[in-house]
C-alpha positions, 0 to 999 in steps of 0.5 A: 865631406864633398860637394854636391852631387854634379849629374854628369858621367861620361859615355867611357865610364857609363860603358864600363859601369854597365858592361857584363862582370863576367860572372857567368861564364867565370869562377872564383880567381878568374872573376876577381881579376876581371873585376880588377881590371874592369875597375883599373879601366874605370879609374883610367877612364876617370883621370882622363875624362874627368880630371886631365881633360875635363868636359866642360869650364874646369882647368885640367888637373896637370900634375903627374904625380896626382893623376897617378895617385888617382889612377891607383887608389880604388875609389870603390873600395871608399864608398857603401856597397850599394854605390859601387856601381857609381863609384867612378862618376863625375860626382860626389857620393853620399856616405852616410850620416849626411856626408859625401866622398868628394867628386873626383874632380874636386879631390884631384884639384885640391891635392894639386892645390896644396903642392904637396912634395913626398917629405911633407906632414898633412893634416886632413879635416873631415875624413869621411870614408878616407879616400882623400887621406889614401890619395895624399897617403902616395904623395907625402910622408904622413897624413894625420886626419880627423873625422867628428862622426864616430862611425865614419872615423872608425870604418875610414881608419880600419879601411886605411889600414886594411889597404895598407895606408899604413902612413896615415893616422886617423883621430876622432874629434873636432877638426876646427882645433886641429892635431896639436900634438902633431903640429906644425904641419906642412900642408892642411886640407879642408875638406868641409865648409867652414865660415871662417878659416879656423884660427888653431889650423891657421896657428899649426900651418908651419911658415912656408906652409899651405892650406886648402878650404872651402870658406861660406856658410852652407846655402850660400856661396863657398870658394875654395879659398887657398891659405899660405903663410910666408917664412915670416908668419904672414897669412894670405888667402886667395878665392878660387873657384865656387863650390858647395861642401858640406859644413864644418860640424862642430862638438867635442868628439872623442880622440882616437888615437 
């Protein structure tokens, strides 16, 4: 569920990740407080140095609601325990089963591109660890997210519930077909690459709606593509930047409400 790693990490993030946690001199709640403070600083640095003011050719993400969501959601709780120390780096991170949690900048950019509002109902294809769904949860009314890999779907559902993202529903199944029972959707976000925009997703996109999806085959140039459906039902597509996402996996899956 995300692009391949970019080997970039800021000096501030490196310093924070390498800093002592205070475990040698404190115990219990004190250690937890220090850890939470450190992770909060990491999120602030991530937003400031990677997303709001990226150091390279990337366009800055400016939507303050998106930036605030990125500051609040604890990304380190959405990665494997062995990757907590690099959770806020400027790259995607493997989460098992050949999947990744997307680079923070890409998560923020795709979210901004959707132009979501608090009353929106959003469909996500490719739950992964649940991080993108958690970001959307803070911004919209309802999130419906589909994952075809059973262990990831189960883990994400449990994680999101435990962290009180209660407006998110996770389903195990083939995201190509969307989630017809809850259609139409104001917005659709696809976090894996498809060679074409799946027709069922176009059908489930509400008139006036938007979809953000990487389009292209694996090992070729993929483009983050904005799909818009007019109030009259006319569909337009616009390529934006080149990306490298894992492919959309197909199969039957098992529905999980």
